[in-house]
Every structure is written in structure tokens, then in C-alpha cells.
C-alpha positions in Angstrom: 62.6 175.7 282.1 60.5 172.7 283.8 61.5 169.6 283.2 59.7 165.9 283.4 61.1 162.9 282.7 59.3 160.1 281.1 60.5 156.5 282.7 57.6 155.1 284.2 54.4 152.6 283.0 56.1 151.8 279.5 55.3 148.3 278.4 57.0 146.4 275.3 55.6 144.3 272.4 57.2 142.5 269.3 55.9 143.2 265.9 54.3 140.2 264.9 56.6 138.0 262.7 57.3 134.8 262.0 60.9 134.5 264.2 58.9 135.4 267.0 58.7 133.0 269.6 55.4 132.7 270.7 55.0 133.3 274.2 56.7 136.4 273.1 54.5 137.6 270.2 51.4 138.3 272.3 53.2 139.8 275.3 52.9 143.3 276.6 55.9 143.4 278.9 56.7 145.7 281.6 59.6 147.6 280.1 62.4 149.4 282.1 63.4 153.0 280.7 65.8 153.6 280.1 67.3 149.9 279.0 66.6 147.8 276.4 64.9 144.8 274.8 66.7 141.6 276.2 66.9 143.3 279.6 63.1 143.3 279.8 62.2 139.8 278.0 65.1 138.7 280.4 63.3 140.3 283.8 59.9 139.1 282.4 61.0 135.1 282.3 60.5 135.2 278.1 64.0 134.6 277.5 67.1 132.9 278.8 70.3 134.8 280.2 72.1 135.4 277.4 75.3 135.3 278.9 75.2 131.6 280.5 75.8 128.3 278.2 75.3 128.9 274.5 72.0 130.8 275.5 73.2 133.3 273.0 73.0 131.5 269.8 69.0 130.9 270.7 68.2 134.7 271.0 69.2 136.2 267.4 66.0 136.8 266.7 65.8 139.4 268.5 68.0 142.0 266.5 65.6 140.8 263.5 62.3 141.8 265.0 60.6 144.7 265.3 59.6 146.8 268.9 57.4 149.0 270.3 57.6 150.5 273.4 54.6 153.0 274.6 53.4 154.4 277.8 51.1 157.2 278.7 51.1 159.6 280.7 49.1 162.6 282.3 50.2 166.6 281.1 48.4 170.1 282.4 48.6 173.1 279.5 50.8 175.9 280.9 51.5 179.1 279.5 54.9 177.8 278.0 55.8 179.0 274.9 57.0 175.6 273.7 57.0 172.2 275.5 59.7 169.6 273.4 60.0 166.2 273.7 63.6 164.9 274.6 64.8 161.6 273.4 68.9 161.5 274.7 69.5 158.5 273.1 67.4 155.9 270.9 68.7 152.4 269.6 68.3 152.8 266.7 65.7 153.0 264.1 63.0 154.6 265.5 60.2 156.4 264.7 58.5 158.1 267.8 54.6 158.7 267.8 52.2 161.4 270.2 49.0 160.4 270.3 49.1 158.7 267.0 50.7 161.2 265.2 54.6 161.1 263.8 57.1 163.3 265.4 60.0 162.0 264.2 61.9 159.4 263.0 65.7 158.5 264.3 68.6 156.6 263.1 71.7 156.7 265.0 72.4 155.6 268.6 74.9 157.8 269.0 73.0 161.5 268.6 70.3 162.9 270.9 66.7 164.0 269.7 64.5 167.2 270.4 61.1 167.5 269.2 58.6 170.2 269.5 55.2 168.8 270.6 53.3 171.2 271.8 50.4 171.1 269.2 50.1 167.5 270.2 49.8 167.3 273.8 46.6 167.3 275.2 44.7 168.0 278.6 44.7 164.6 280.7 46.6 161.4 279.3 48.8 161.6 276.5 50.1 158.0 274.5 53.8 158.0 273.7 55.2 155.7 271.5 58.1 154.5 269.9 59.1 151.9 267.6 62.2 150.3 266.8 62.9 148.7 263.6 64.5 146.0 263.3 68.6 146.9 263.1 69.5 144.2 260.2 66.6 144.9 258.1 68.4 148.1 258.4 72.2 147.7 257.5 71.2 145.2 255.3 69.0 147.5 253.4 72.1 150.2 253.1 74.2 147.6 252.4 72.1 146.3 249.3 72.1 150.0 248.4 75.5 151.2 248.4 77.5 147.6 248.0 79.1 145.6 250.6 82.2 147.1 252.5 85.5 145.2 254.4 84.5 144.1 257.3 86.1 142.3 260.3 82.8 139.8 261.4 80.7 138.8 259.0 77.9 141.5 260.7 76.7 144.8 258.9 77.4 146.5 261.9 79.1 149.2 259.8 75.6 150.3 257.6 74.2 151.6 261.2 75.3 153.9 263.4 75.0 152.2 266.2 77.6 150.7 269.2 79.4 148.3 266.7 80.1 145.4 269.0 76.4 144.8 269.7 76.8 142.1 266.5 79.5 140.4 267.9 83.3 140.7 268.8 86.0 138.1 269.2 85.4 138.9 273.1 81.9 139.5 272.6 78.1 138.5 272.5 76.2 138.7 269.3 73.3 140.4 271.1 71.5 143.5 269.1 69.7 145.5 270.9 67.1 147.9 270.8 65.4 150.8 273.0 65.4 153.6 275.0 68.5 153.1 276.1 69.4 156.6 277.6 66.4 159.3 279.4 64.0 160.4 277.9 61.2 163.2 278.6 59.4 166.7 278.3 61.1 170.0 278.6 58.8 173.2 278.9 60.5 176.2 278.2 59.7 180.2 277.3 61.4 183.0 275.1 64.4 181.1 275.0 66.7 178.1 275.9 70.1 177.5 276.1 70.7 175.1 273.5 74.8 174.3 273.9 77.3 175.7 276.4 81.1 174.6 275.4 83.6 175.3 277.8 86.6 175.6 276.4 89.4 175.7 279.1 93.3 176.6 278.6 96.3 177.6 280.8 99.1 180.3 280.2 101.6 181.0 283.1 99.6 181.2 285.7 96.2 182.4 284.2 93.6 180.0 283.4 91.3 180.9 280.4 87.7 179.9 280.4 85.8 180.6 277.2 82.3 179.3 276.9 80.7 179.7 273.5 77.1 179.5 274.3 74.4 178.7 271.7 70.3 179.4 272.2 67.1 178.7 270.9 64.8 181.0 270.9 60.9 180.6 271.1 60.8 184.6 271.0 63.0 187.7 269.4 64.3 189.7 272.0 67.3 190.6 273.8 69.0 188.2 275.9 71.5 187.9 278.9 74.4 185.0 279.8 75.7 185.4 283.2 78.7 183.2 284.2 80.4 182.5 286.8 84.3 180.2 288.1 86.3 180.4 290.8 85.1 183.8 291.4 85.1 185.2 288.6 82.0 186.1 287.1 80.9 188.2 283.3 77.7 188.7 281.9 77.2 188.8 278.1 74.5 190.1 276.4 72.4 188.1 273.1 71.1 190.7 271.1 67.7 190.1 269.4 68.0 188.1 266.3 71.3 186.5 267.8 71.8 183.0 268.7 75.6 182.4 269.9 77.6 184.4 272.4 80.8 183.9 274.1 81.3 184.9 277.5 85.2 184.5 278.6 86.1 184.8 282.3 90.3 184.3 283.7 91.2 183.2 286.6 94.7 183.9 288.4 96.5 181.4 289.8 94.2 178.4 289.3 94.9 175.0 291.1 95.8 172.5 288.2 94.6 169.5 287.4 96.9 166.6 286.9 96.5 163.1 285.8 96.5 160.4 288.9 100.1 159.7 290.5 102.0 163.3 289.4 99.2 165.4 291.5 95.9 166.5 292.6 92.2 167.3 290.9 91.5 170.0 291.9 87.6 170.6 290.5 86.2 173.8 289.6 81.9 174.8 289.2 81.0 176.5 285.9 77.4 178.0 286.5 75.7 179.8 283.5 72.5 181.3 283.4 70.3 182.7 279.8 68.4 186.1 282.0 65.6 188.2 279.9 66.8 191.5 280.1 64.7 192.6 283.2 66.6 189.6 285.0 64.4 186.8 285.0 65.6 183.4 284.9 65.3 181.1 281.8 67.2 178.5 281.7 70.7 177.6 283.7 73.7 175.0 283.2 76.9 173.7 285.4 79.8 171.6 285.1 82.9 171.0 286.8 85.8 171.8 284.9 89.7 171.4 285.8 92.4 173.9 284.6 94.9 172.1 282.9 97.6 172.6 280.3 97.7 170.1 276.9 99.9 169.1 274.1 100.6 166.6 272.2 103.9 166.2 270.9 104.7 164.6 267.5 107.6 166.4 266.5 110.9 164.5 264.1 113.0 163.5 265.6 116.4 160.6 265.3 113.6 158.0 266.2 111.3 159.2 263.8 108.4 161.0 264.9 107.4 161.4 268.3 104.1 161.0 270.3 104.4 161.9 273.7 101.3 164.0 275.2 102.2 166.6 277.7 100.2 167.5 280.7 101.2 170.9 282.5 104.5 171.0 280.5 105.3 167.7 282.0 106.0 164.8 279.7 103.6 161.9 280.4 104.3 158.1 280.1 101.2 156.7 279.2 99.9 153.9 281.7 97.1 153.1 279.6 94.2 150.4 278.9 91.7 149.8 276.6 88.2 149.9 277.8 85.1 148.3 275.7 81.3 148.9 277.0 81.1 147.3 280.4 78.4 145.5 279.6 76.6 144.6 276.3 73.5 146.1 277.9 74.3 149.9 278.8 71.2 150.3 281.4 73.6 148.2 284.0 76.4 149.7 283.6 75.8 152.0 286.9 77.9 154.8 288.6 78.6 152.3 291.3 80.0 149.8 288.6 81.8 152.6 286.4 83.5 153.1 290.0 84.9 149.6 290.5 86.3 150.1 287.4 88.2 152.9 287.8 89.7 151.7 291.4 90.6 148.9 290.1 92.2 150.6 286.9 93.8 153.1 289.5 94.6 150.4 291.7 96.7 148.8 288.8 98.9 151.8 288.5 97.0 152.8 284.7 97.2 156.3 284.2 94.6 156.3 281.0 91.6 154.6 279.5 90.9 154.5 275.7 87.4 154.4 275.2 87.9 151.7 272.0 85.7 152.9 268.9 83.4 150.0 268.6 81.5 150.7 271.2 80.3 153.7 272.7 80.7 157.9 273.5 81.0 157.1 277.1 78.1 158.2 279.7 78.6 161.9 281.8 79.0 159.4 284.7 81.9 157.8 283.4 83.8 161.2 282.4 82.8 163.0 285.7 84.6 159.8 287.4 87.3 160.2 285.4 87.9 163.8 286.2 87.4 162.7 290.0 90.1 159.8 289.6 92.8 161.7 287.7 92.4 158.8 284.6 93.1 160.4 281.4 90.6 159.4 278.7 91.2 158.8 274.8 88.1 159.0 273.2 87.5 157.5 269.5 85.2 158.5 267.2 82.7 155.0 266.5 84.4 153.1 263.9 86.4 150.3 264.2 87.5 147.4 262.3 85.7 147.9 258.9 84.9 150.1 255.6 82.2 152.6 256.4 80.5 154.2 253.8 80.5 157.9 253.0 77.2 158.6 251.1 74.0 159.7 252.9 72.7 159.4 255.2 75.8 158.4 256.7 77.5 161.4 256.6 75.5 163.5 257.8 74.6 161.4 260.7 78.1 160.8 261.1 78.7 164.6 261.2 76.1 165.4 263.7 76.9 162.9 266.0 80.7 163.8 266.2 79.1 167.4 266.6 76.9 166.7 269.5 79.8 164.5 271.2 82.7 166.7 271.0 80.5 169.5 272.5 79.2 167.5 275.0 82.5 166.1 276.5 84.7 169.2 276.5 83.8 170.4 279.6 85.9 167.4 280.7 89.5 167.6 281.9 90.4 163.8 282.0 89.6 164.0 277.9 93.2 164.4 276.2 92.9 162.9 272.0 90.4 162.4 269.9 91.0 159.5 267.7 89.1 159.2 264.3 89.3 155.7 264.5 90.2 152.0 265.4 92.7 150.1 262.8 90.5 151.1 260.1 93.3 152.9 257.9 95.6 150.0 258.8 92.9 147.8 257.1 92.8 149.3 254.0 96.3 149.4 254.3 97.2 145.8 254.8 93.7 143.5 254.9 92.8 143.1 251.3 90.6 145.9 250.9 91.8 147.9 248.0 90.4 145.3 245.4 87.3 144.3 247.4 86.3 148.4 247.6 87.0 148.6 243.6 87.4 152.5 244.8 84.3 152.8 247.0 84.5 154.5 250.0 85.5 153.8 253.3 85.8 156.4 255.6 88.6 158.1 255.0 87.2 161.8 254.1 85.6 160.7 257.5 89.2 160.0 259.8 91.0 163.1 257.5 88.8 165.9 256.3 85.8 165.8 258.6 86.3 164.6 261.8 89.3 166.8 261.9 87.3 169.8 261.1 85.0 169.5 263.5 87.4 168.9 266.0 89.5 172.4 264.9 86.5 173.8 265.0 84.3 173.3 268.4 87.4 171.9 270.7 91.0 173.5 269.3 92.2 172.9 272.9 92.8 169.1 272.3 94.4 167.0 269.6 92.8 164.6 267.0 94.8 161.9 265.8 93.1 160.4 262.7 93.4 156.6 263.5 95.0 153.9 265.9 97.2 152.8 264.6 98.4 156.1 262.4 102.0 157.3 261.9 101.3 161.1 261.0 101.5 161.1 257.1 99.3 159.0 254.8 103.2 158.8 253.2 104.1 156.5 256.0 102.8 153.0 256.6 100.1 153.4 259.0 101.3 150.9 262.0 104.9 152.0 261.6 106.5 151.7 264.7 108.6 154.6 263.9 106.2 157.2 263.9 102.4 157.5 266.0 100.6 155.1 267.5 101.2 151.2 266.4 98.8 148.2 267.3 101.2 145.2 267.8 99.0 141.6 267.1 101.2 139.6 265.4 102.7 138.4 269.0 99.0 137.1 270.0 97.8 135.7 266.6 101.4 134.3 265.0 104.5 134.5 267.5 105.9 134.2 270.9 105.5 137.1 273.7 109.2 137.3 273.5 108.3 139.3 270.1 107.5 142.2 271.8 111.1 143.0 272.4 111.3 143.3 268.6 109.9 146.5 268.4 110.7 149.9 269.9 107.2 151.8 269.2 107.1 155.6 269.8 103.8 155.0 271.4 102.1 151.1 271.3 98.0 151.8 271.7 97.0 147.9 271.3 98.7 145.1 272.4 97.7 142.0 274.2 97.1 138.6 275.3 94.5 136.1 276.6 93.4 133.8 279.0 90.2 132.8 280.7 88.3 134.8 283.8 88.4 133.9 287.0 87.1 130.2 287.9 84.0 131.5 290.0 82.7 133.5 287.1 83.0 130.2 284.7 81.1 128.3 287.2 78.6 131.2 287.2 78.2 131.3 283.3 78.4 127.9 282.8 77.1 124.7 283.3 80.0 121.9 281.7 80.6 118.8 283.5 83.3 118.5 283.6 84.4 121.8 282.9 87.8 121.2 280.5 89.8 123.7 278.1 87.3 122.1 275.2 84.5 121.9 276.7 80.7 122.8 275.3 80.4 126.0 277.4 84.4 126.7 277.0 84.2 127.0 273.4 80.6 129.0 273.0 82.8 131.7 275.2 86.1 131.7 273.6 85.1 133.9 270.6 88.9 134.3 269.1 89.4 132.5 265.9 91.8 129.9 267.0 91.9 131.3 270.5 92.6 127.4 272.1 94.9 126.7 269.9 97.3 130.1 270.5 97.0 130.0 274.3 98.1 125.9 273.9 100.7 127.6 271.4 101.9 130.0 274.4 102.2 127.3 277.2 104.2 125.0 274.9 106.7 127.6 274.5 107.3 128.5 278.2 105.5 126.5 280.5 105.2 122.5 281.8 101.8 120.8 280.4 99.2 121.2 282.2 98.0 117.8 283.5 94.2 118.7 283.8 91.8 121.5 284.0 93.0 123.5 287.2 96.9 123.1 285.7 95.4 125.0 282.2 93.3 127.5 284.1 96.3 128.9 286.5 98.8 128.1 284.0 97.3 129.9 281.2 96.0 132.3 283.4 99.8 133.1 284.2 101.3 133.2 280.9 98.5 135.8 280.2 99.8 138.1 283.1 104.0 137.1 282.0 103.5 138.1 278.3 101.6 141.8 279.3 104.6 141.9 282.0 107.2 141.7 279.7 105.8 143.9 276.9 105.0 146.8 279.2 108.7 146.6 281.3 110.2 146.2 277.6 108.6 149.5 276.2 109.1 151.5 279.6 112.5 150.3 279.5 112.8 152.9 276.3 110.9 155.7 278.1 111.7 158.3 276.3 111.5 156.9 272.6 109.0 154.9 273.6 106.4 157.1 275.3 103.2 155.3 276.3 101.3 151.2 276.1 97.7 151.0 276.2 97.2 147.2 276.6 94.7 145.4 275.3 92.0 145.6 277.8 91.1 146.1 281.1 87.6 145.3 281.1 85.0 142.7 279.8 81.3 143.0 278.9 80.2 139.1 279.8 82.2 136.3 281.5 84.4 135.0 278.3 88.0 133.9 277.6 90.1 137.4 276.6 92.3 139.7 277.0 91.3 141.4 280.2 92.7 141.8 283.0 89.0 142.2 284.9 86.7 139.7 283.8 83.0 140.3 282.9 82.1 139.5 286.9 84.3 142.3 288.2 86.9 139.6 289.0 90.3 140.3 288.9 92.8 138.0 286.9 96.1 137.6 287.8 97.2 139.6 284.7 95.8 142.8 286.9 98.5 142.0 289.6 100.8 142.2 286.2 100.3 145.0 285.6 100.1 147.0 289.4 103.8 145.9 289.2 104.5 147.0 285.7 103.0 150.0 285.5 104.5 151.1 289.2 105.5 154.6 289.3 108.9 153.4 290.2 109.6 150.3 288.2 112.9 148.0 288.0 113.7 145.5 285.3 115.7 142.9 284.1 116.3 143.4 280.1 118.4 142.0 277.2 120.5 144.2 275.5 123.5 143.9 273.3 124.5 140.9 273.4 124.2 140.4 277.6 121.6 141.9 280.3 121.0 145.3 281.8 119.2 146.7 284.7 116.8 149.3 283.9 115.6 152.1 286.4 112.3 153.5 285.1 111.3 156.8 287.0 107.4 158.1 286.3 107.8 160.7 289.3 108.7 164.2 289.7 111.4 163.5 292.0 114.8 161.7 291.1 115.1 158.1 292.1 118.2 157.8 294.5 118.8 154.5 295.8 121.4 151.6 296.2 120.6 148.5 293.9 122.2 144.8 293.9 121.8 142.5 291.5 122.7 139.0 292.7 122.7 135.7 290.4 121.6 132.6 292.7 120.7 129.5 292.4 117.5 128.2 293.1 118.2 126.7 296.5 119.5 130.6 297.4 123.0 130.4 296.8 124.7 133.3 295.6 127.2 132.7 292.4 127.9 136.5 291.8 126.8 139.9 292.7 127.2 143.4 292.2 126.0 146.8 293.3 125.3 150.1 292.0 123.6 153.5 293.3 120.8 154.8 291.3 120.5 157.8 289.8 117.9 158.2 287.8 116.2 161.8 287.0 112.2 162.5 287.1 110.0 161.5 284.4 113.0 159.4 282.9 115.0 156.2 282.6 118.5 155.0 283.4 119.8 152.2 281.9 123.2 149.8 283.4 125.2 147.0 281.7 125.5 144.1 284.1 128.8 142.3 284.4 129.4 139.5 282.6 129.4 137.1 285.3 126.4 138.0 285.9 124.5 137.2 282.3 126.3 134.4 282.1 125.1 131.7 284.1 127.1 128.8 285.2 123.5 126.2 285.0 121.0 128.3 283.0 117.9 125.6 283.9 118.9 125.7 287.7 119.8 130.0 288.4 118.3 133.3 288.6 119.3 137.1 288.9 117.6 138.9 291.3 117.7 142.8 291.3 116.4 144.8 294.0 116.4 148.5 294.6 115.8 150.4 297.9 112.5 151.3 298.0 110.6 149.3 295.3 108.0 147.4 296.4 108.9 144.1 294.3 112.3 142.8 293.1 112.9 142.1 289.4 113.8 138.8 288.7 115.5 137.0 285.8 115.5 133.3 284.7 118.3 131.9 282.2 115.6 129.3 281.3 112.0 128.8 280.3 109.8 127.7 283.3 109.1 123.8 281.2 113.5 123.4 281.3 114.3 124.6 284.7 115.1 121.9 286.7 111.9 122.8 289.5 112.4 121.2 293.2 109.2 119.8 294.2 106.8 122.8 296.1 107.9 122.6 299.6 106.4 125.2 302.2 104.6 126.2 304.9 101.3 127.7 305.3 99.5 129.6 308.3 96.3 131.0 308.6 94.5 133.5 310.8 91.8 135.6 311.0 92.7 139.5 310.2 90.5 142.1 309.5 88.3 141.9 306.6 89.4 138.6 306.1 92.3 136.1 306.7 95.6 136.4 306.4 97.7 134.1 304.9 101.1 133.1 305.5 103.8 131.4 303.0 107.1 130.3 303.7 109.2 128.6 301.4 111.3 125.5 302.0 112.0 125.5 298.8 111.8 128.2 295.4 108.4 128.9 294.8 107.5 130.5 291.1 104.5 132.8 290.9 102.6 131.5 293.8 99.5 132.6 293.6 96.2 132.3 295.9 92.8 131.6 294.1 90.6 131.9 297.0 87.2 132.6 294.1 87.7 128.6 293.9 85.9 129.1 297.4 83.5 131.5 298.0 82.7 133.8 294.3 82.9 136.9 296.9 87.1 135.7 298.0 89.7 138.3 296.9 93.2 138.2 297.6 95.4 141.3 297.9 99.0 140.4 295.7 99.6 137.3 293.4 102.8 136.0 291.1 104.9 135.7 294.1 108.1 134.1 293.9 110.3 133.1 297.0 113.4 131.7 297.4 114.1 129.2 299.9 113.5 130.7 303.7 111.7 133.9 302.3 107.6 134.3 303.4 104.9 136.4 302.1 101.5 137.1 303.4 98.4 137.4 301.7 95.1 138.9 303.0 92.2 136.9 301.9 88.9 139.1 302.3 85.3 137.1 301.6 82.2 137.2 302.8 82.3 134.5 304.9 85.2 133.0 306.6 86.8 130.0 304.4 88.5 127.0 305.0 92.0 127.4 306.6 93.3 123.7 305.3 91.9 124.3 301.8 93.5 128.2 301.6 96.6 126.4 301.8 96.7 123.7 299.1 95.6 122.8 295.4 93.6 124.1 293.4 93.6 127.4 295.2 97.2 127.8 296.5 99.5 127.1 292.9 103.0 127.8 292.1 104.7 126.7 289.0 106.8 124.1 290.4 104.1 122.1 292.0 102.8 121.3 288.8 106.2 120.1 287.7 107.1 117.9 290.8 103.8 117.5 292.5 101.5 118.6 294.9 102.6 121.3 297.3 
């Protein structure tokens, strides 16, 4: 087997049409492969950056244009039985020709293709061309043929097997791509090759078992031998002449177990598979890294409804998750290093699961290899989101082909713990006025409840499948019933105050979120608005949510003082996002084990935008990230309303009991104690304890001038409870002393409070785009101090680091500048 990539020497040209701008119409553009049309045109200076200002609006013609990629390459004939052109990913409706002869056609971005081209190759120079038809024309033709289907957006993404969010979303740009988006090359082979290796890994007691399902493609009908090895175990299996499949089973005694991050280590083992002839000649090889771990999803009925609890190695894992969208609309820009940075940010926020959302892609080998290494669990949606999908041909066959390919491709990864059939489509059928509009037409039910569970059950029975997100386990129960399975909570963002999270005790909440703008430096890079305002043209264009600005304002009005200017608005909306999600997460975690997981919408962004993300489109951490780090801490102390009063809740997500003295004190804003209680915490592993607080603590003398402070022996941060909203609290004017000194890697800013300082936050990216800070949202009582480490590419002005708009707290807005 020899493999040769064909990634060099490509050019791109537009097929003539009235929509194509003159400067592009006659251009032969150098093309990057893997890549896409948008990034090639951008690199050639033929289009403006679609991520800046409203440039996106001027680039819609790209998705309505046909494009041709072309390259020449040299080839020398050998004695191979077969030469295949292997296309790992074509986006999307493609016709492939070699030396003027059609090799094949494709219409699915989410699967790979292999074409036998041996008879078409010529000694010397060969010409390979890939023509991509307009995705819009293809999708609209099928929509016309099959009849329209309900959709959350006025775009035809449900009529093409392509990344749905290319067509725009309430956080993403409309950039309908085309291109050779994954590897392409020639594979030459003889006798036989490994067409697929599917490892199914299980653990029972102290025995690890690797069942390797091997499929071969033949050019000769001779006996073959599959050799497999892992962790010192080895086996050889014969594939008789005429047979195409074999199963090689390996048993490993006392394997080191793979654990989610925070629960243990992530040992990985190399699996090696070789295909040989009967006389020992090597034909092909395959290798992956696997992990040994036992996996179980508990959905049993109980007194509260029915559970949704993930068990890894017989330990119930409280999922502290985030939703994951494509990290860039142009996937060739998402490097392994960039993924590693996001995963580092996720783990830094105490996240243990990423849900790969169904409007994006089946994530890359880099993504899953890194998840295995980091110990990040992964829930992978099949690619259906927020729309009714036709089940007629060609879609049913394409869906089956992509699902079979992806389930087999990802089977090796211990990080993958759940397949989900779709995002919100079963819920949509119930609640979004679809049924009358569908008039009996197909909408995807057959995929989610029949086809996909059958494929997962056949190809990878080691992993659970769940028909939808949300889904309650039965068609007899509403799909978003909080007492059963998984649910999404969106009424809070859309219509209700974020304290509405406390109205729910879900078994598992797979989506909930609250918006805020990106970091200031991100806005300044992306927008040329002068002056920058919450409703200036660029800000408005980079707010894709329906009535998003009004919803942000509604949230501010309910909780925080009125912003006087854009700087106030920016800080307060970011603060309100952090407050909303921290409140929700702490409430849900306080109901462990009835609630067994939360997946916040969302970790990341794909471009600069006001959104629900904790990390913005330029990779900067918003205040939400710091709030998540606290709310997702392995040991959480939180004050919660319970039964008309208040309770101290301690949540222990570690394998050791949490025993520590704790105090809860009612104080004035000046730091004067009014009441106090002490308790000894004794929280078993993987559980929570609720301690009702005495009435003298739960009932203030002056609600607008008091707070509760709860502290336990080893918690990094204390829990606070305020008796009034910030807009109503009688905050003193913020007074502080600040000192800046050099430190390894940056500067240390030490702030000492002379008055209470509420949610003190440093925003150093306002001074330099490279600047980051190690903590945020710190509340100090009079006399207390906090130290912030600021890291930047250059030293920052010490005076600027210690005043508005870089150093902020809530009470610098109510009573003047700090």
C-alpha cells in the first residue's frame, strides 16, 4: 500500500454566471487543499473578510456559484493491482473528473469517497478536476421536488447533507462554502487492503476486551491473515479466500482504566493491525490509540421520573458540560493547536464533557485524539438540527452511509460516550407548529427512532444512543419533560428572567444559555463602528439572535444599574451573562443526584459575535468563563433558596469525602457581622448535602445593605448571597487602593478594598489585544485584597490597569468612578 497526497498545485475558478463579480469571473485563483472557496478568495484579495463589519452581506453570491478546482500531477505506473482516488471530504455537490473522464459524483459533505482510477491514469502528467455545484441550487431543487419542511431559519440546509450552520444561525454568519475540505490523494495497493477496522472496547472486572471487526477489500481471491496486538496481547486470524470480514479478539488483564478529567488518569494503548498474505507479506496496516473504560447510561424509572446518569467505570459522573459548535466557519483554519487551546480552556473551566452539536460536523480525528488525551467526554450528535428533514431518496441512503462511516470511524475513542439522534427536531415536531405544515410528509422520525439506533446497535453496541436532544425516553412523554431524560431550557433567555432556572429540577439539562458581547479587543478588531455602541451598525450585524439586544436590556433592567455609556453596557452585559449561568449551574448541581448533568450553551464561537459563548470568536475568555470555573469546581459551596428560607449546599464531585468546618455569616456591606453559624461539612464522594440556615441568617434587617458570606475550609472561593438586586442595593461609592508590580510573565495587580467592591473585574485586552488575566468577578469586603496576574505581549500602563474602563466593579457605576 502506498499513499500519495494530492494537495499541491491547485487552482480555483468560478463557472461564469451573472452573479460573479468581474474581478473573480476571469481569475485562476491559487487554491489551498484542504480548504474552501472563501479562504482562497480571501487569500487572493478578491473578497473582503466576511467576519468584519457587514462584509458577510456582500458575499452571498459565493454559495450560488459553481466552482472548479483543478490540478496537474505526475504519475508513474507500477505493478499495483489497484490505484484509488481517495477523497476524505468534498463540500458538497461534486463531480470528479480525471483526464477529462468523469470518475464519480458526490452529494454529502459528511462522508468520504473512493474511486478506482487505475484505468484512467496516464504515465507522466495527469489532470484532476472537481466541480462543485451551487449548494443552494441543489438544496432548492430537492425542496421543490419533495415539498418544503419547517425550519428555524429561511434557508434550505435541511435539503442537503452539508454543515447546516454554513447557512447562518443565531450566532453564526451565512457563508455557504464549497471545496476539497479534507485530504485527497492516490492509494495504490495489491491483493487486498484494510477497508475498515472497528475496535469495540469493553471492561468487565479486571479484564479488558478489544474486539476488532475487520473488513477487507480484495483484488485477488486468496487467503489472508489479520495480525492484531495491544498491550502485550496478540492474535492472528485467517480470512479465507472469498471472505471479506473477520473478528480478532484481544484480552488484556488488569488494564489501566481511562477516566474522565478530574476522576483519574487517561492511559491510552496502541492497537496495531496488519493485513498479510498467507506467506507473511504485509499488504496494509492500521493503528489507533484506545482506552479501557466501562460505560453505562442509567435511564431507569425512579421516584422523580426517569434518570439520565452517565456511569464511567461504575462511578456516576455529574456531567459538567459545554456545547461545542464548529470553531470556525472555515474548517481548514481549525488546526490541532487551536483545538488544544480550546480544550485547555474547557478543562481550565472544570468542564468534563463537550457536546458536538448537530448543526455542525462530525468532529475531526484531531478533536477526538485530543479529547482522549485531555479526558474530555464527548457527546456527538448526528447532523440534524432545528428543522424537519426529508427521509426520501437520495437523503435516506446518504444518511445511512454517513452514519455507518462515522460510527465506525469514531469507535476507537474512549472519550466518545454518547450518540444523539438530532438537536431539537423531535421537540420541534411537538411544539413548533410543524404538524399542520408537514401535512403528513416525512420529517426525520424514521432516522432518529429507527435507522440511527439500528446502525449504532449494529456497529457499536458499546455506546448508548439517545434519539434526540431533548428527549424523554418515550414517544408517550413530551420530549422536553424535565422529569425524564434530557431537556433544553430556552424560555429563560427568550422570555423569562434568569432566576427562572430555579423553577426546574431537570434530570439532565443539555442546553441552556445567556448572551453577552465578545471581548472589547475582539469587537475592535472586527468592527469599524465609530462610536461603538450597543446598537451601532456593526454591533447590530454581529447580533444574530431575534430581538437579542432587547433581551440583553431586559436582563440588565431586572438586575443591574442602568449603564451610562457603552463601556458600562459592555461590562454589565458580560457580567449578567456570567451571573445567569452561574445561578443556573449552581441550582442544578445543588439537586444532585436527581439532576445528573448540565451542558451550557456554549463554549466557543466561530467568528466575532454577541452570543452565548464563554470563549469568543477570537479565543478570548469572557467573564462567563471565570464564572463557569467556579460553578463547575469539583467541590462547590453555594447558598440556595429552599422551602421559603435559605440553605447551604455543598456538592462533592470527588472520590473522597469532603469534611471541613464551614461558616455562614450575615454582614452589612461595611463588613459588620449581624449573625453567624458554624457547621461541620461531611459530604460523601459524588454527592451533595443540604443544610437549612437559621432564620436569623436568612432574614436580613436591611435587605439593601446586607449579604451572606459562606466559607468552607478548602474551597477556593466563597459563596455569596445578596438579599436585593444590584440595582436596588445601597452600594457605597467604590474606594480602593491598587498597586502594580512586575511578575513572571506579566504584571501583578493588587487591589485592596476600602469599601465593598462587587464583582471586581480587570479587562486588560482594552490596553493590548494579547492581554489576559487569571481571575475575574471577585467581590471584596472592606479591608480585603485580591491579586490579579495580567499577562500580555508588552508591559501595560500601570495607571491604566487600575482605573476605568479596565478595572470595573458594579458599584463604580452606581456611585461614580473607582
